[in-house]
C-alpha positions as CSV (number, residue, x, y, z in Angstrom):
1,X,-18.7,184.9,-183.4
2,X,-20.9,182.9,-181.0
3,X,-23.8,183.0,-183.4
4,X,-21.7,181.6,-186.2
5,X,-20.4,178.8,-184.0
6,X,-24.0,177.8,-183.1
7,X,-25.1,177.9,-186.8
8,X,-22.2,175.7,-187.9
9,X,-22.7,173.4,-184.9
10,X,-26.4,172.9,-185.7
11,X,-25.6,172.3,-189.4
12,X,-22.9,169.8,-188.4
13,X,-25.1,167.9,-186.0
14,X,-28.0,167.8,-188.6
15,X,-25.6,166.5,-191.2
16,X,-24.3,163.7,-189.0
17,X,-27.8,162.6,-188.0
18,X,-29.1,162.8,-191.5
19,X,-26.2,160.8,-192.8
20,X,-26.6,158.2,-190.1
21,X,-30.3,157.7,-191.0
22,X,-29.5,157.3,-194.7
23,X,-26.7,154.8,-193.9
24,X,-29.0,152.7,-191.6
25,X,-32.0,152.9,-193.9
26,X,-30.0,152.0,-197.0
27,X,-27.8,149.2,-195.7
28,X,-28.4,145.6,-196.7
29,X,-28.6,142.8,-194.3
30,X,-31.1,140.9,-192.2
31,X,-33.9,143.0,-190.8
32,X,-37.6,142.3,-190.4
33,X,-38.8,139.0,-191.8
34,X,-36.4,139.0,-194.7
35,X,-34.2,136.2,-193.1
36,X,-36.8,133.9,-191.7
37,X,-35.2,130.5,-191.7
38,X,-36.1,126.9,-192.5
39,X,-35.4,123.6,-190.9
40,X,-34.7,120.2,-192.5
41,X,-33.9,116.7,-191.5
42,X,-31.5,114.5,-193.4
43,X,-30.2,111.0,-193.0
44,X,-33.4,109.4,-191.9
45,X,-34.5,108.0,-195.3
46,X,-32.7,105.5,-197.6
47,X,-30.2,107.2,-199.9
48,X,-29.7,110.2,-197.6
49,X,-25.9,110.1,-196.9
50,X,-23.5,107.3,-197.1
51,X,-20.3,106.0,-195.5
52,X,-17.1,106.6,-197.5
53,X,-15.1,104.4,-195.1
54,X,-15.7,103.1,-191.5
55,X,-14.9,106.6,-190.1
56,X,-16.2,109.0,-192.8
57,X,-19.8,109.9,-193.8
58,X,-20.9,112.3,-196.5
59,X,-24.3,113.9,-197.2
60,X,-24.0,113.5,-200.9
61,X,-21.4,112.8,-203.6
62,X,-19.1,115.6,-204.3
63,X,-20.0,115.3,-208.0
64,X,-23.8,115.4,-207.5
65,X,-26.3,118.1,-206.7
66,X,-25.7,119.5,-203.2
67,X,-28.3,120.2,-200.5
68,X,-30.1,123.5,-200.4
69,X,-28.5,125.7,-197.7
70,X,-30.5,128.9,-197.9
71,X,-30.4,131.8,-195.4
72,X,-31.0,130.9,-191.8
73,X,-31.3,127.2,-192.8
74,X,-30.7,124.5,-190.2
75,X,-30.0,120.9,-191.2
76,X,-30.5,118.2,-188.5
77,X,-28.5,115.3,-189.7
78,X,-28.6,111.7,-188.5
79,X,-25.3,110.1,-189.2
80,X,-26.1,106.5,-189.8
81,X,-23.3,104.0,-189.4
82,X,-21.8,105.9,-186.4
83,X,-24.1,104.5,-183.7
84,X,-22.5,104.8,-180.3
85,X,-19.4,106.6,-181.6
86,X,-18.1,110.1,-181.0
87,X,-17.9,112.6,-183.8
88,X,-14.4,114.0,-184.3
89,X,-14.9,116.6,-187.1
90,X,-17.7,118.1,-189.3
91,X,-16.8,119.7,-192.6
92,X,-19.4,122.0,-194.3
93,X,-18.6,122.8,-197.9
94,X,-20.6,125.6,-199.5
95,X,-21.1,126.8,-203.1
96,X,-23.3,129.3,-204.8
97,X,-24.0,126.5,-207.4
98,X,-26.0,123.4,-206.7
99,X,-23.6,121.3,-208.7
100,X,-20.2,122.9,-208.3
101,X,-18.2,120.1,-210.0
102,X,-19.7,120.6,-213.5
103,X,-17.2,121.8,-216.1
104,X,-18.8,124.8,-217.9
105,X,-17.4,127.5,-220.2
106,X,-13.9,126.3,-219.8
107,X,-13.8,126.1,-216.0
108,X,-15.2,124.3,-213.0
109,X,-17.6,126.2,-210.7
110,X,-16.5,127.0,-207.2
111,X,-16.9,125.8,-203.6
112,X,-15.2,126.4,-200.3
113,X,-15.1,125.2,-196.7
114,X,-17.6,127.2,-194.6
115,X,-16.7,128.7,-191.3
116,X,-18.1,131.2,-188.8
117,X,-21.7,132.1,-189.2
118,X,-21.9,130.1,-192.4
119,X,-21.4,126.9,-190.5
120,X,-22.6,126.9,-186.9
121,X,-22.2,123.2,-185.9
122,X,-23.7,121.5,-182.9
123,X,-23.1,117.8,-182.2
124,X,-25.8,116.1,-180.1
125,X,-26.5,112.5,-179.0
126,X,-22.9,111.8,-179.5
127,X,-21.3,108.5,-178.3
128,X,-24.4,107.0,-176.7
129,X,-24.5,103.2,-177.2
130,X,-27.0,102.2,-179.9
131,X,-27.9,105.9,-180.7
132,X,-27.3,107.4,-184.1
133,X,-25.4,110.7,-183.6
134,X,-27.2,113.9,-184.5
135,X,-25.4,116.9,-186.0
136,X,-27.0,120.3,-186.6
137,X,-25.5,122.6,-189.2
138,X,-26.9,126.1,-189.4
139,X,-26.4,128.9,-191.9
140,X,-26.7,132.0,-189.7
141,X,-26.5,134.5,-192.6
142,X,-28.9,136.0,-195.1
143,X,-27.0,134.4,-198.1
144,X,-28.2,131.4,-200.0
145,X,-25.8,128.5,-200.8
146,X,-25.7,124.8,-201.5
147,X,-23.9,122.5,-199.1
148,X,-22.1,119.1,-198.9
149,X,-21.4,117.9,-195.3
150,X,-18.7,115.4,-194.4
151,X,-18.6,114.0,-190.9
152,X,-15.8,112.0,-189.3
153,X,-15.9,109.8,-186.3
154,X,-13.2,108.6,-184.0
155,X,-12.3,105.0,-184.9
156,X,-14.5,102.4,-183.3
157,X,-13.1,100.6,-180.3
158,X,-12.3,96.9,-180.9
159,X,-14.9,94.5,-179.6
160,X,-13.5,93.0,-176.4
161,X,-15.6,89.9,-176.9
162,X,-16.4,87.4,-174.2
163,X,-13.7,86.6,-171.6
164,X,-11.8,83.3,-172.0
165,X,-13.3,81.0,-169.4
166,X,-10.2,78.7,-169.6
167,X,-8.1,81.5,-168.2
168,X,-7.5,80.9,-164.5
169,X,-6.4,84.4,-163.9
170,X,-2.9,83.4,-162.6
171,X,0.2,84.7,-164.1
172,X,3.3,82.7,-163.3
173,X,5.6,85.6,-164.1
174,X,3.6,88.1,-162.0
175,X,3.5,85.6,-159.0
176,X,7.3,85.3,-159.0
177,X,7.9,89.0,-159.3
178,X,9.3,90.5,-156.1
179,X,9.2,94.0,-157.3
180,X,13.0,94.4,-156.9
181,X,15.0,95.8,-159.8
182,X,18.5,95.1,-160.6
């Protein structure tokens, strides 16, 4: 009886170990240098990005070819037009097609809003007077996509202008206010 238990126990352990090695060796994913990433800069040159309105910037037209967003890709984006402003939101759209808005074979191609490891977002140099905000978008996966990035900023504060020199600083109503309420 004891001999049979040891035999079955040894066979069981061997099967579990062998199965684990097959699973680990045959699984897909990032290992080794398969997912070595790349880095790109965007927004520095003319024609790279544009303002849709005073508070919204886009990397490219929705109906144009999108940016390459390959595995482990980081885009460092200078958002021109938002100097000195705080970024409120960054939207990263991804598609397996470089032009997802083309009508082919009776249907449009597809795109979606990225999240999680597909769109790791870092906002730097944000809200510093005279400095163009820097946004980093990183694809921390081994999958290749194309992307369109939309950045929104908080509305600009109105310019206070120069103080009125004719204002003496006195307020007749405030001077007669005794602080009592009725």
